[in-house]
C-alpha positions as CSV (number, residue, x, y, z in Angstrom):
1,X,-0.2,0.1,0.2
2,X,2.9,2.6,-0.6
3,X,1.8,6.0,-2.4
4,X,2.0,7.5,-4.9
5,X,3.8,11.3,-4.7
6,X,3.3,14.2,-7.1
7,X,0.2,14.1,-7.8
8,X,-0.8,17.9,-8.1
9,X,-4.8,17.7,-8.1
10,X,-6.4,15.9,-11.3
11,X,-3.9,13.4,-12.3
12,X,-2.5,10.2,-11.2
13,X,1.0,8.9,-10.9
14,X,0.0,5.3,-11.5
15,X,-1.3,4.3,-15.4
16,X,-4.4,2.7,-16.1
17,X,-2.5,-0.9,-16.1
18,X,-0.9,-0.4,-12.5
19,X,-4.6,0.8,-11.4
20,X,-6.4,-2.0,-12.9
21,X,-3.9,-4.2,-10.8
22,X,-3.9,-2.4,-7.3
23,X,-7.8,-2.7,-7.6
24,X,-7.4,-6.6,-8.1
25,X,-5.3,-7.1,-5.3
26,X,-7.4,-4.7,-2.9
27,X,-10.5,-6.9,-4.2
28,X,-8.9,-9.8,-3.4
29,X,-7.8,-8.8,0.2
30,X,-11.1,-7.5,1.0
31,X,-12.9,-10.9,0.1
32,X,-10.8,-12.7,2.0
33,X,-11.0,-10.4,4.8
34,X,-14.6,-10.8,4.8
35,X,-14.6,-14.6,4.3
36,X,-12.3,-14.7,7.6
37,X,-14.7,-12.3,9.6
38,X,-17.9,-14.5,9.3
39,X,-15.4,-18.0,9.8
40,X,-14.2,-16.5,12.9
41,X,-18.1,-15.3,13.9
42,X,-19.3,-18.9,13.2
43,X,-16.6,-20.3,15.2
44,X,-17.3,-18.1,18.4
45,X,-21.0,-19.1,17.7
46,X,-19.7,-22.6,18.2
47,X,-17.7,-22.0,20.9
48,X,-20.5,-20.1,22.6
49,X,-22.3,-23.9,22.4
50,X,-19.7,-25.4,24.1
51,X,-19.8,-23.1,27.0
52,X,-17.7,-20.4,26.2
53,X,-18.4,-17.6,28.7
54,X,-20.3,-14.2,27.7
55,X,-17.2,-12.5,29.5
56,X,-14.8,-14.8,27.2
57,X,-16.8,-13.6,23.9
58,X,-16.8,-10.2,24.5
59,X,-13.4,-9.9,25.0
60,X,-12.4,-12.3,22.4
61,X,-14.5,-9.9,20.0
62,X,-12.8,-6.7,21.5
63,X,-9.1,-7.8,21.4
64,X,-9.8,-9.3,17.8
65,X,-11.3,-6.4,16.2
66,X,-8.7,-3.9,17.8
67,X,-5.9,-6.2,17.0
68,X,-7.2,-6.5,13.6
69,X,-7.3,-2.2,13.6
70,X,-4.1,-2.4,14.6
71,X,-2.4,-4.4,12.0
72,X,-3.3,-2.6,9.4
73,X,-2.3,0.5,11.0
74,X,1.3,-1.5,11.6
75,X,1.2,-2.5,8.1
76,X,0.1,0.8,6.6
77,X,3.0,3.0,9.0
78,X,4.1,5.9,6.7
79,X,6.1,9.1,7.2
80,X,5.5,10.3,3.3
81,X,3.4,13.5,3.5
82,X,1.1,12.6,0.6
83,X,0.4,9.4,1.7
84,X,0.0,10.6,5.2
85,X,-2.1,13.6,4.6
86,X,-4.2,12.1,1.5
87,X,-3.2,8.5,1.1
88,X,-1.4,8.8,-1.8
89,X,-4.3,10.1,-4.1
90,X,-4.5,6.7,-5.3
91,X,-7.9,4.9,-3.4
92,X,-10.5,3.8,-6.0
93,X,-14.2,5.3,-5.9
94,X,-15.5,2.1,-4.7
95,X,-12.8,2.0,-2.1
96,X,-13.0,5.2,-1.1
97,X,-16.6,5.5,-0.8
98,X,-17.3,2.3,1.4
99,X,-14.2,4.5,3.7
100,X,-16.2,7.3,4.0
101,X,-19.6,5.2,4.6
102,X,-17.6,3.9,7.6
103,X,-16.2,7.6,8.3
104,X,-19.7,8.9,8.1
105,X,-21.4,5.8,9.8
106,X,-20.3,7.1,13.6
107,X,-21.8,6.2,16.9
108,X,-24.9,8.0,16.5
109,X,-25.7,6.7,13.3
110,X,-25.0,2.9,14.5
111,X,-26.0,3.2,18.1
112,X,-28.5,6.4,18.2
113,X,-30.5,6.4,15.0
114,X,-32.6,3.5,15.4
115,X,-32.9,5.1,19.1
116,X,-34.0,8.4,18.1
117,X,-36.7,6.6,15.8
118,X,-37.7,4.1,18.8
119,X,-38.1,7.3,21.4
120,X,-39.6,9.6,18.3
121,X,-41.3,8.2,15.9
122,X,-41.8,10.1,12.6
123,X,-39.7,12.8,14.2
124,X,-36.7,10.8,13.7
125,X,-36.5,10.6,10.3
126,X,-35.1,13.9,10.4
127,X,-32.0,12.7,10.6
128,X,-32.1,10.4,8.1
129,X,-33.3,12.9,5.2
130,X,-30.9,15.7,6.5
131,X,-28.0,13.4,6.6
132,X,-28.5,11.4,3.2
133,X,-29.6,14.5,1.6
134,X,-26.6,16.0,2.3
135,X,-24.5,14.0,0.5
136,X,-26.4,15.2,-2.5
137,X,-24.9,18.7,-1.8
138,X,-21.4,17.4,-1.4
139,X,-21.7,15.8,-4.7
140,X,-23.2,18.7,-6.7
141,X,-21.3,21.6,-4.8
142,X,-18.4,21.1,-3.1
143,X,-16.5,17.2,-3.7
144,X,-15.3,17.6,-7.1
145,X,-14.1,21.2,-7.1
146,X,-12.3,20.3,-4.0
147,X,-10.5,17.6,-5.6
148,X,-9.8,20.3,-8.5
149,X,-7.9,22.4,-6.0
150,X,-6.2,19.4,-5.1
151,X,-5.2,20.8,-1.3
152,X,-4.8,18.5,1.7
153,X,-7.4,19.9,4.3
154,X,-10.2,22.5,4.4
155,X,-8.2,24.9,6.0
156,X,-5.6,24.3,3.1
157,X,-8.3,25.2,0.5
158,X,-9.6,28.8,2.5
159,X,-5.5,29.9,3.0
160,X,-5.2,29.0,-0.8
161,X,-8.8,30.6,-2.1
162,X,-8.9,33.9,0.1
163,X,-5.4,34.5,-0.1
164,X,-3.9,34.7,3.6
165,X,-3.8,33.0,7.2
166,X,-6.5,34.8,8.8
167,X,-9.0,32.7,6.7
168,X,-6.5,29.7,7.2
169,X,-6.6,30.6,10.8
170,X,-10.6,30.4,11.1
171,X,-10.8,27.6,9.3
172,X,-8.4,25.8,11.5
173,X,-10.6,27.0,14.8
174,X,-13.5,26.2,13.0
175,X,-12.2,22.5,12.3
176,X,-11.1,21.9,15.7
177,X,-14.1,23.1,17.6
178,X,-16.8,21.0,15.2
179,X,-14.2,18.0,14.7
180,X,-13.6,18.1,18.7
181,X,-17.1,17.9,19.8
182,X,-17.7,15.5,17.4
183,X,-15.4,13.1,18.7
184,X,-16.1,13.5,22.0
185,X,-19.2,11.9,20.9
186,X,-17.3,9.0,19.4
187,X,-15.7,8.0,22.2
188,X,-18.3,8.4,24.6
189,X,-19.7,5.7,22.5
190,X,-16.3,3.4,22.6
191,X,-16.8,3.5,26.1
192,X,-20.1,2.3,26.2
193,X,-19.5,-0.1,23.9
194,X,-16.4,-1.4,25.7
195,X,-17.7,-1.6,28.8
196,X,-21.2,-3.8,27.3
197,X,-18.4,-5.9,25.8
198,X,-15.9,-6.6,29.0
199,X,-17.9,-5.4,31.9
200,X,-15.2,-2.9,32.5
201,X,-15.9,0.3,33.9
202,X,-16.9,3.4,31.3
203,X,-13.7,5.3,31.6
204,X,-11.5,2.0,31.3
205,X,-13.2,1.3,28.4
206,X,-12.9,4.6,26.9
207,X,-9.2,4.1,27.3
208,X,-9.1,0.5,26.0
209,X,-11.1,1.5,22.7
210,X,-8.7,4.6,22.4
211,X,-5.9,2.4,22.0
212,X,-7.4,0.8,18.8
213,X,-8.0,4.2,17.2
214,X,-4.4,5.7,17.9
215,X,-2.5,2.5,17.0
216,X,-3.8,3.0,13.5
217,X,-4.1,6.7,13.1
218,X,-0.6,7.8,14.7
219,X,1.5,5.3,13.0
220,X,-0.3,5.4,9.2
221,X,-2.1,8.8,8.8
222,X,-5.0,8.7,6.3
223,X,-3.3,5.6,4.5
224,X,-3.8,4.0,7.4
225,X,-7.5,4.8,8.7
226,X,-8.4,4.6,5.1
227,X,-7.5,0.8,4.9
228,X,-8.7,0.1,8.1
229,X,-12.5,2.4,7.8
230,X,-13.1,-0.1,4.6
231,X,-12.2,-3.2,7.1
232,X,-14.6,-1.6,10.0
233,X,-17.5,-0.6,7.4
234,X,-17.5,-4.8,6.5
235,X,-18.1,-5.4,10.2
236,X,-20.5,-2.7,10.6
237,X,-23.3,-3.2,8.3
238,X,-22.9,-7.2,8.7
239,X,-23.5,-6.4,12.6
240,X,-26.4,-4.1,11.9
241,X,-28.1,-6.2,9.3
242,X,-27.7,-9.8,11.0
243,X,-30.4,-9.0,14.3
244,X,-32.5,-6.6,12.3
245,X,-33.0,-9.4,9.5
246,X,-33.8,-12.2,12.5
247,X,-36.2,-9.8,14.0
248,X,-38.0,-9.5,10.7
249,X,-38.3,-13.3,10.3
250,X,-39.3,-13.7,14.0
251,X,-41.8,-11.7,13.7
252,X,-43.3,-12.0,9.4
253,X,-41.3,-14.7,8.7
254,X,-40.0,-12.5,5.8
255,X,-36.3,-12.1,5.8
256,X,-36.6,-8.4,4.4
257,X,-37.1,-5.8,7.1
258,X,-37.3,-2.6,4.8
259,X,-40.3,-4.4,3.0
260,X,-42.3,-5.7,5.6
261,X,-42.2,-3.0,8.5
262,X,-44.7,-1.0,7.1
263,X,-47.6,-3.9,7.9
264,X,-45.9,-4.0,11.9
265,X,-45.8,-0.2,12.2
266,X,-49.8,-0.8,11.4
267,X,-49.6,-3.6,14.7
268,X,-47.5,-0.7,16.7
269,X,-50.1,1.9,16.3
270,X,-52.9,-0.4,17.2
271,X,-51.2,-1.1,20.4
272,X,-50.6,2.5,21.3
273,X,-53.9,3.0,21.0
274,X,-54.9,0.0,23.6
275,X,-51.7,1.2,25.8
276,X,-53.5,4.7,26.1
277,X,-56.6,3.4,27.2
278,X,-54.8,0.5,29.8
279,X,-56.1,1.5,33.2
280,X,-52.8,0.2,34.7
281,X,-51.0,2.7,32.5
282,X,-53.0,5.3,33.5
283,X,-52.2,4.5,37.1
284,X,-48.8,4.7,36.5
285,X,-48.9,8.7,34.5
286,X,-50.7,9.3,38.0
287,X,-48.3,8.3,40.1
288,X,-45.7,10.2,38.1
289,X,-48.1,13.4,38.1
290,X,-48.3,13.1,41.5
291,X,-44.8,12.7,42.0
292,X,-44.0,15.9,39.5
293,X,-46.5,17.8,41.9
294,X,-44.9,16.7,44.9
295,X,-41.6,18.4,43.8
296,X,-42.7,21.3,42.7
297,X,-44.3,21.8,46.0
298,X,-41.2,21.5,47.5
299,X,-39.3,24.0,44.7
300,X,-41.6,26.5,46.4
301,X,-39.7,26.4,49.7
302,X,-36.4,25.0,48.9
303,X,-35.2,25.7,52.7
304,X,-37.9,24.5,54.6
305,X,-38.4,21.2,52.5
306,X,-34.9,20.2,52.9
307,X,-34.8,20.7,56.4
308,X,-38.1,18.4,56.7
309,X,-37.2,15.5,54.3
310,X,-33.2,15.9,56.9
311,X,-35.5,15.4,60.0
312,X,-38.1,12.8,58.4
313,X,-34.9,10.8,57.3
314,X,-33.4,10.6,60.8
315,X,-36.5,10.1,62.5
316,X,-36.9,7.0,60.4
317,X,-33.6,5.6,60.8
318,X,-33.6,6.7,64.4
319,X,-36.9,4.7,64.9
320,X,-35.2,1.4,63.4
321,X,-32.3,1.2,65.4
322,X,-34.5,1.7,68.7
323,X,-36.6,-1.1,67.4
324,X,-33.9,-3.3,66.3
325,X,-35.2,-3.8,62.8
326,X,-33.4,-6.0,60.2
327,X,-29.6,-4.6,59.3
328,X,-31.1,-4.1,55.8
329,X,-33.9,-2.2,56.5
330,X,-31.5,-0.1,58.7
331,X,-29.0,0.1,55.7
332,X,-31.4,1.6,53.6
333,X,-32.8,4.3,55.9
334,X,-28.7,5.1,56.1
335,X,-28.5,5.5,52.4
336,X,-32.2,7.4,51.9
337,X,-30.2,10.0,54.7
338,X,-27.0,10.3,52.8
339,X,-29.0,10.7,49.7
340,X,-30.8,13.9,51.3
341,X,-29.0,16.8,49.4
342,X,-26.4,18.5,51.1
343,X,-27.8,22.1,50.8
344,X,-30.0,24.2,49.0
345,X,-28.4,24.7,46.1
346,X,-28.0,20.8,45.7
347,X,-31.7,19.9,46.8
348,X,-33.2,23.1,43.9
349,X,-30.6,21.3,41.0
350,X,-31.9,17.9,42.0
351,X,-35.4,18.5,42.5
352,X,-35.8,20.2,39.4
353,X,-34.2,17.6,37.4
354,X,-36.2,14.9,38.9
355,X,-39.6,17.0,38.5
356,X,-38.6,17.3,35.0
357,X,-38.3,13.2,34.5
358,X,-41.0,12.9,36.6
359,X,-43.0,15.3,33.9
360,X,-42.0,13.7,31.0
361,X,-42.8,10.2,32.2
362,X,-46.5,11.7,33.4
363,X,-47.7,11.1,29.8
364,X,-48.9,8.4,27.7
365,X,-46.6,5.6,26.1
366,X,-43.7,6.7,28.8
367,X,-43.9,10.3,27.3
368,X,-42.9,8.9,23.5
369,X,-45.1,10.4,20.7
370,X,-47.4,7.9,18.6
371,X,-44.6,6.4,16.4
372,X,-47.0,7.1,13.0
373,X,-47.6,10.8,13.8
374,X,-46.1,13.5,11.7
375,X,-45.5,16.3,14.0
376,X,-46.7,17.4,17.6
377,X,-50.2,19.1,18.4
378,X,-52.7,19.5,15.7
379,X,-53.4,21.6,13.0
380,X,-57.6,21.4,13.3
381,X,-57.1,21.8,17.1
382,X,-56.9,25.2,19.3
383,X,-54.9,27.5,19.1
384,X,-51.9,26.0,21.6
385,X,-52.4,22.9,19.7
386,X,-52.3,24.6,16.5
387,X,-48.8,26.5,17.3
388,X,-47.6,23.5,19.2
389,X,-48.1,22.0,15.4
390,X,-46.4,25.3,13.8
391,X,-43.3,25.0,15.7
392,X,-43.1,21.1,15.6
393,X,-43.1,21.5,11.7
394,X,-40.3,24.1,12.3
395,X,-37.9,22.4,14.1
396,X,-38.1,19.3,11.7
397,X,-37.6,21.1,8.8
398,X,-35.0,23.4,10.4
399,X,-32.9,19.9,11.7
400,X,-33.0,18.7,8.4
401,X,-31.2,21.8,6.7
402,X,-28.8,22.1,9.5
403,X,-27.4,18.6,9.0
404,X,-27.8,18.5,5.2
405,X,-25.5,21.8,5.2
406,X,-23.6,20.6,7.8
407,X,-22.8,17.2,6.0
408,X,-21.7,19.0,3.0
409,X,-19.4,21.0,5.2
410,X,-17.8,18.3,7.6
411,X,-14.2,18.7,7.4
412,X,-13.3,15.1,8.0
413,X,-15.7,14.0,5.4
414,X,-14.7,16.5,2.5
415,X,-11.0,15.4,3.1
416,X,-11.9,11.4,2.1
417,X,-12.4,12.8,-1.4
418,X,-8.9,14.4,-1.6
419,X,-7.8,11.1,-1.5
420,X,-9.2,9.5,-4.8
421,X,-7.1,9.5,-8.2
422,X,-8.9,11.7,-10.0
423,X,-11.9,14.4,-9.9
424,X,-14.2,11.6,-12.0
425,X,-13.3,9.1,-9.3
426,X,-13.8,11.6,-6.1
427,X,-17.4,12.5,-7.8
428,X,-17.8,8.8,-8.3
429,X,-16.8,8.1,-5.2
430,X,-19.7,10.4,-4.0
431,X,-22.4,7.9,-5.7
432,X,-20.8,4.8,-3.5
433,X,-20.8,7.0,-0.2
434,X,-24.6,7.0,-0.6
435,X,-25.3,3.8,-1.8
436,X,-23.1,2.0,1.6
437,X,-24.8,4.8,3.7
438,X,-28.5,4.2,2.3
439,X,-27.8,0.5,3.3
440,X,-27.9,1.4,7.0
441,X,-30.1,4.4,6.8
442,X,-32.9,2.4,4.8
443,X,-32.9,-0.4,7.7
444,X,-32.5,2.0,10.9
445,X,-36.5,2.7,10.3
446,X,-37.5,-1.1,10.3
447,X,-35.2,-1.3,13.3
448,X,-37.0,0.6,15.2
449,X,-39.9,-0.1,14.6
450,X,-39.3,-3.8,14.9
451,X,-38.2,-3.6,18.4
452,X,-40.6,-1.0,19.2
453,X,-42.9,-4.3,17.9
454,X,-41.3,-6.5,20.3
455,X,-41.2,-4.4,23.3
456,X,-45.2,-3.7,23.6
457,X,-46.3,-7.2,22.4
458,X,-43.4,-9.1,24.3
459,X,-42.4,-7.1,27.1
460,X,-44.9,-5.2,28.4
461,X,-47.1,-7.3,30.6
462,X,-44.4,-9.7,31.8
463,X,-44.1,-10.3,35.5
464,X,-41.0,-8.1,37.1
465,X,-39.7,-11.8,38.4
466,X,-39.5,-13.3,34.9
467,X,-37.9,-10.2,33.0
468,X,-35.6,-11.6,30.5
469,X,-32.0,-11.4,31.9
470,X,-30.8,-8.5,29.4
471,X,-32.5,-6.4,31.4
472,X,-30.9,-6.3,34.3
473,X,-28.0,-6.6,32.4
474,X,-28.0,-3.6,30.7
475,X,-29.4,-1.5,33.9
476,X,-25.8,-2.6,35.4
477,X,-24.2,-0.7,32.6
478,X,-25.8,2.6,33.0
479,X,-29.4,3.0,35.1
480,X,-29.7,6.0,32.8
481,X,-30.1,4.3,29.9
482,X,-32.1,1.3,31.0
483,X,-34.4,1.1,34.2
484,X,-37.3,-1.1,35.2
485,X,-39.2,0.1,38.6
486,X,-42.4,-1.7,39.5
487,X,-44.1,2.1,40.3
488,X,-47.7,0.7,40.9
489,X,-46.7,-2.3,43.0
490,X,-48.6,-4.7,40.9
491,X,-45.9,-7.1,40.0
492,X,-46.7,-6.4,36.1
493,X,-44.4,-4.1,34.1
494,X,-46.2,-1.5,32.4
495,X,-44.5,0.8,29.5
496,X,-44.3,3.9,31.7
497,X,-42.5,1.5,34.2
498,X,-39.6,1.2,31.8
499,X,-37.2,4.0,30.7
500,X,-35.2,3.4,28.3
501,X,-32.1,5.4,26.1
502,X,-31.6,5.5,22.7
503,X,-28.4,4.6,22.9
504,X,-28.7,1.1,23.7
505,X,-31.5,0.1,21.1
506,X,-29.3,-1.4,19.0
507,X,-26.8,-3.1,21.0
508,X,-29.9,-4.6,22.8
509,X,-31.2,-6.0,19.8
510,X,-29.8,-9.2,19.7
511,X,-31.2,-10.1,23.3
512,X,-34.5,-8.7,22.7
513,X,-34.7,-10.8,19.7
514,X,-33.8,-13.6,21.8
515,X,-30.3,-14.2,19.3
516,X,-27.2,-16.2,21.0
517,X,-24.8,-13.8,22.7
518,X,-22.2,-13.8,20.3
519,X,-24.7,-11.8,17.7
520,X,-24.7,-9.1,20.8
521,X,-20.9,-9.6,20.8
522,X,-21.4,-9.3,17.3
523,X,-23.3,-5.8,17.4
524,X,-21.2,-4.0,19.6
525,X,-18.2,-4.7,17.8
526,X,-20.2,-3.1,14.8
527,X,-20.7,-0.1,17.0
528,X,-17.4,0.2,18.2
529,X,-16.3,0.1,14.3
530,X,-18.5,2.8,13.4
531,X,-17.4,5.1,16.4
532,X,-13.5,4.3,15.9
533,X,-13.8,4.8,12.2
534,X,-15.2,8.3,12.6
535,X,-12.8,9.0,15.3
536,X,-10.0,8.0,13.3
537,X,-11.0,10.6,10.9
538,X,-12.1,13.2,13.5
539,X,-8.7,13.2,15.3
540,X,-6.8,13.0,11.9
541,X,-9.1,16.1,10.9
542,X,-7.3,17.9,14.2
543,X,-3.5,16.7,14.1
544,X,-3.8,17.7,10.4
545,X,-5.3,20.9,10.7
546,X,-2.5,21.8,13.3
547,X,0.4,20.3,11.6
548,X,-0.2,20.9,8.2
549,X,-2.0,24.4,8.3
550,X,-1.0,25.7,11.5
551,X,2.8,24.8,11.5
552,X,4.2,23.8,8.2
553,X,1.8,26.7,6.2
554,X,1.7,29.5,9.0
555,X,4.9,28.7,11.2
556,X,7.8,26.9,9.6
557,X,6.9,26.6,5.7
558,X,11.2,24.8,5.5
559,X,9.9,21.9,7.8
560,X,10.8,18.5,6.2
561,X,8.4,16.1,5.8
562,X,9.3,13.4,8.3
563,X,9.3,16.7,11.1
564,X,5.5,17.4,9.8
565,X,4.2,13.8,10.4
566,X,6.1,13.6,13.2
567,X,4.3,17.1,14.9
568,X,1.0,15.6,13.4
569,X,1.5,12.2,15.3
570,X,2.3,14.2,18.6
571,X,-0.6,16.4,18.6
572,X,-2.9,13.3,17.5
573,X,-1.7,11.5,20.6
574,X,-2.4,15.0,22.9
575,X,-5.9,15.4,21.2
576,X,-6.8,11.9,21.9
577,X,-6.3,11.6,25.5
578,X,-8.3,15.3,25.6
579,X,-11.2,14.0,23.9
580,X,-11.4,11.0,26.1
581,X,-11.0,12.8,29.6
582,X,-14.3,15.0,28.2
583,X,-16.2,12.3,27.2
584,X,-15.4,10.3,30.8
585,X,-17.4,13.4,32.0
586,X,-20.3,12.1,30.2
587,X,-21.2,15.7,29.0
588,X,-24.1,15.2,26.7
589,X,-25.7,12.7,24.9
590,X,-24.3,11.4,22.2
591,X,-26.9,12.8,19.3
592,X,-26.9,16.2,20.8
593,X,-23.1,16.3,20.8
594,X,-23.3,15.0,17.1
595,X,-25.5,17.5,16.1
596,X,-23.9,20.3,17.5
597,X,-21.0,19.5,15.6
598,X,-23.3,19.7,12.5
599,X,-24.5,23.0,13.2
600,X,-20.5,23.8,14.1
601,X,-19.5,23.4,10.5
602,X,-22.7,24.2,8.6
603,X,-22.1,27.7,9.9
604,X,-18.9,27.9,10.0
605,X,-18.0,26.6,6.8
606,X,-20.2,26.0,4.1
607,X,-21.2,29.4,2.7
608,X,-17.2,30.2,2.5
609,X,-16.7,26.9,0.7
610,X,-19.6,27.2,-1.8
611,X,-19.3,30.7,-2.4
612,X,-15.2,30.2,-2.7
613,X,-15.8,27.6,-5.5
614,X,-18.8,29.5,-7.2
615,X,-18.3,32.9,-7.0
616,X,-15.0,34.0,-8.0
617,X,-16.0,37.8,-6.4
618,X,-15.7,36.3,-2.4
619,X,-12.4,37.8,-1.0
620,X,-10.7,37.4,2.2
621,X,-12.3,39.7,4.2
622,X,-15.9,38.4,3.4
623,X,-14.8,34.7,4.2
624,X,-13.3,35.9,7.3
625,X,-16.4,38.1,8.6
626,X,-18.3,35.2,7.6
627,X,-17.4,32.8,9.2
628,X,-16.6,34.4,12.4
629,X,-20.4,35.7,12.3
630,X,-21.9,32.4,10.9
631,X,-20.0,30.3,14.2
632,X,-20.3,33.3,17.1
633,X,-24.4,33.4,16.2
634,X,-24.7,29.5,16.1
635,X,-22.2,29.1,19.9
636,X,-23.9,31.8,20.9
637,X,-27.6,30.5,20.4
638,X,-26.1,26.9,22.1
639,X,-24.8,28.3,24.8
640,X,-27.8,30.5,25.7
641,X,-30.4,27.7,25.2
642,X,-28.7,24.3,25.8
643,X,-29.3,22.9,29.6
644,X,-25.8,21.1,29.3
645,X,-24.0,24.1,27.7
646,X,-25.9,26.7,29.7
647,X,-24.6,25.1,32.6
648,X,-20.5,24.9,31.5
649,X,-20.8,29.0,30.6
650,X,-22.7,29.7,34.0
651,X,-26.0,30.8,32.0
652,X,-28.4,31.8,34.4
653,X,-31.4,33.9,32.0
654,X,-34.3,32.4,31.2
655,X,-33.9,30.5,28.0
656,X,-35.4,32.1,25.0
657,X,-35.8,30.1,22.1
658,X,-35.9,32.3,18.5
659,X,-38.9,31.4,16.8
660,X,-39.0,28.1,18.6
661,X,-35.8,26.7,17.3
662,X,-34.1,24.1,19.4
663,X,-30.6,24.9,19.8
664,X,-29.8,21.3,18.1
665,X,-30.4,22.8,15.2
666,X,-28.8,26.4,15.8
667,X,-27.0,26.3,12.7
668,X,-30.3,27.3,10.7
669,X,-29.2,31.0,12.0
670,X,-25.8,30.5,11.1
671,X,-25.6,29.9,7.7
672,X,-27.9,32.3,6.3
673,X,-25.6,35.2,7.8
674,X,-22.7,33.4,7.0
675,X,-24.0,33.8,3.1
676,X,-25.0,37.4,3.8
677,X,-22.2,38.8,5.3
678,X,-19.6,37.2,2.7
679,X,-21.6,38.7,0.1
680,X,-22.0,42.2,1.7
681,X,-18.2,42.5,2.9
682,X,-16.8,41.5,-0.5
683,X,-18.9,43.9,-2.5
684,X,-17.5,46.5,-0.7
685,X,-14.0,45.3,-0.2
686,X,-11.5,45.0,-2.8
687,X,-11.7,41.9,-5.4
688,X,-9.3,39.0,-4.8
689,X,-6.5,39.3,-7.2
690,X,-6.5,38.2,-11.0
691,X,-5.0,34.8,-10.7
692,X,-7.4,33.7,-8.0
693,X,-10.3,34.8,-10.1
694,X,-9.2,32.7,-12.9
695,X,-8.4,29.6,-11.0
696,X,-11.8,29.3,-9.4
697,X,-12.6,30.0,-13.4
698,X,-10.7,27.3,-14.0
699,X,-11.8,24.8,-11.5
700,X,-15.5,25.5,-12.7
701,X,-15.1,24.7,-16.2
702,X,-11.7,22.8,-16.6
703,X,-11.8,22.7,-20.3
704,X,-10.4,25.7,-20.4
705,X,-6.9,25.1,-19.2
706,X,-7.3,21.6,-17.3
707,X,-8.2,20.6,-14.3
708,X,-4.8,20.1,-12.6
709,X,-4.1,23.1,-10.1
710,X,-2.6,22.6,-7.3
711,X,0.7,23.7,-8.3
712,X,-0.6,27.1,-9.8
713,X,-2.4,27.6,-6.6
714,X,0.4,26.8,-3.9
């Protein structure tokens, strides 16, 4: 897998015969790899039937997959700049599409997508529509044109196109912000999956998974990351499809879940109606409402309520001790006393959070909307219902917009199209990317419905003492992700008594379907592959932005190739450890972190990239101020409206949503502002130099003077 140096954007140092031989070699390697992986799973399944324990299966999957990725990283190690940054610009379209699919299939896509659809129903389709639609924007507006420019990174393009280090510096900062936010989510997913596979603590699981990330991207850069991502895509798509196909066969006898899930959705809808009218479910809803009301009363007089709670807990403990109560009752009373908040501030925070949680569950269907309901509210209802409907629709469309534009502007995705041999291959690569992504996204809605059918028809109504073992297992991993409590003390599980987080729906699907544990290990390995593949690309994006764009382009242009690559590796290690530390704090759910990264990327990059390609009048000052304005308003809106960020920055003012738009879609304000600022400022200031304007013309109309522009721009 040696690289090809000297490609200048449109050409390729390989002749057709060499390239054909290279592709044939790749086909043989990955065919053998796929067969070997399937044989490995079959052998583990046989060993499980022979008595191999679950913990050993988990460790084998973890060690085998990370060892595989590490092996590819070692074999692909390089110090050549072209190989390290752009894989020698010779990755065939098919394999680049597969690598892009893996790069794209993050923990959010693999773990969170179906879970979000499970919890939100129709509303979750915004993610599928936005993320897949974004690749249409990539194909039409960016990938082929950026490939013609032939740079190594997105900040590199900004510096070349906008004539200076100011746009490059802003690009570096924006790339670090959105990529770091995104990579924290991936490493969080790594920790979650590793914990489930091996049973180790979450924090330890993070650093175990991090080793697999580092050994690949650290040694071989983009070359190692590319070939590892191809291997990871094969694992993740096989892991995703097997349990959902099995569920489909189990429920309908049809092995094509994408075809039959509509029929299952009809059954889920009928069951939802029955659960809404079920007296036991209404009883659970009433209990949660009473809890929310009681907490609301406490919050009216925090000081007095805290003193009363502490006195009541102390008295109960004293009474039990005086009565020589059983040791377990005394221990429970001591635990209850220690759980009383220490001061008013802690009490207010805890009770507010508990009140919000109780209010969320004081609704039918455990607070979930009807799965097939398009928007909340009712366009034909009273004014409140109409407003709710309008706000819900507005947020749905805003989220699609942010995800589409963010997809088209994410640096680690756009970097993938610098690795193809030619502009034509870059365009074909986008098509392959869409195909490989489609396989998973077309399946996720089916998986969500099939799991919901299983929960509604099999799990709900089961006695607590006969619940399947997977519930207890997942509750141990993290009670916030899954918990069941007999709220009404009838010994039977009602839907309202089960709290499930979206991040475990996919990982728990094999156990829900009753499959052997080896399939659970396979799915966890697939989720690990998804998280690791995206983390690889993101860490490389950050390290390259610092080493290539900051150090080489701005600080030491005479640095040797070896020194540049060494600095990139050192920075990659530092960034990875910093991201792991942040992820260990469990800052927010995976989906919010990922979506925030999309809004940041959309506001910072999309206007500057699109206008940089299609409007030769866009200049340095317009691009710089547009990036600052777009990213600034997006970041401000998130900080003032998103609860976790408000806590980080100490914002105490009331939340004021603009037109009811949720913080997850903050980019909807930043993108149009960025376009407006770039256009206005560019028209009010001097035009770019003639050379730059001519290069923009050449990129759009390559027949004028060819499409190999890298040497001219540099």
